[in-house]
C-alpha positions in Angstrom: -2.5 -18.0 -11.0 -5.7 -18.4 -8.9 -6.3 -15.7 -6.1 -8.2 -17.0 -3.2 -8.7 -13.6 -1.2 -6.4 -15.1 1.5 -3.0 -13.9 0.2 -0.7 -12.1 2.5 -0.7 -12.5 6.2 0.6 -10.9 9.5 4.1 -10.5 10.6 5.4 -9.8 14.1 5.7 -6.2 15.4 9.4 -6.7 15.8 9.7 -8.0 12.2 7.8 -4.7 11.1 10.1 -2.6 13.2 13.0 -4.1 11.7 11.9 -4.1 8.2 10.8 -0.2 8.3 14.0 0.8 10.1 16.1 -1.0 7.4 14.1 0.8 4.7 14.6 4.2 6.2 18.4 3.7 6.8 18.8 2.6 3.1 18.2 5.9 1.7 15.9 4.5 -1.2 13.2 6.9 -0.6 12.0 10.2 1.1 8.4 8.7 1.8 8.1 6.2 4.8 4.4 5.4 4.3 1.2 6.2 2.5 -2.2 6.5 4.3 -5.4 5.3 2.5 -8.8 5.8 4.0 -10.8 2.6 5.0 -13.8 3.9 3.0 -11.5 4.3 -0.2 -10.0 0.7 0.2 -13.5 -0.8 0.7 -14.6 0.8 -2.4 -11.8 -0.6 -4.2 -12.4 -4.2 -2.7 -16.2 -4.0 -3.3 -15.8 -3.9 -7.1 -17.6 -6.7 -8.9 -15.2 -9.8 -9.2 -12.5 -8.2 -6.9 -10.9 -10.8 -4.6 -7.8 -8.9 -3.7 -5.6 -5.9 -4.4 -2.2 -5.4 -5.8 -0.1 -2.6 -4.8 2.4 -1.2 -7.4 5.4 1.1 -6.6 5.4 4.1 -8.8 7.1 7.6 -9.3 4.8 10.5 -10.0 5.3 13.4 -12.5 7.6 15.1 -9.7 9.5 12.1 -9.1 7.9 11.4 -5.8 7.4 7.8 -4.5 3.8 6.6 -4.7 1.8 3.5 -4.1 -1.0 2.5 -6.7 -3.8 0.0 -5.6 -5.7 -1.9 -8.1 -8.1 -4.6 -7.6 -7.4 -8.1 -8.7 -9.7 -10.8 -9.9 -9.7 -14.5 -9.1 -7.5 -15.3 -11.8 -4.9 -12.8 -10.8 -5.7 -10.1 -13.4 -5.3 -6.5 -12.5 -8.7 -4.7 -12.8 -7.4 -1.6 -14.6 -10.6 -0.7 -16.1 -12.0 -0.2 -12.6 -10.9 1.9 -9.7 -7.2 2.6 -9.4 -6.2 4.2 -5.9 -3.4 6.8 -5.2 -3.6 10.2 -3.8 -2.7 8.8 -0.5 -1.4 11.2 2.3 2.4 10.3 2.4 4.6 10.5 5.5 6.3 12.8 5.9 4.5 15.1 6.3 1.4 13.1 7.3 2.8 10.9 9.8 1.4 9.0 12.9 0.6 11.4 15.5 1.8 9.1 18.4 5.3 8.8 17.1 4.8 5.2 15.8 7.6 2.9 16.2 7.4 2.0 12.7 7.9 5.6 11.5 11.2 5.9 13.3 
């Protein structure tokens, strides 16, 4: 698997609203989102040989839903010897202050 750094892409605002609403109504989790700072994400992506990042779903030691971000090299390998991010701010309680239409 070759990673180019161009994986992923935009979706429409309406699609994002539908998908986040569907998730909230599914009852699959108490957490709607996770906030990662730009500097932290830039540090992850600035690692030598990092061309992308992979995001893992996880449950922490308290059974709370988490997202783990790990750098990925051009061959698609997780860079687990490097920086792995979590400790994001979950919503709730740290939700968008402007009542985002994605947060419901």
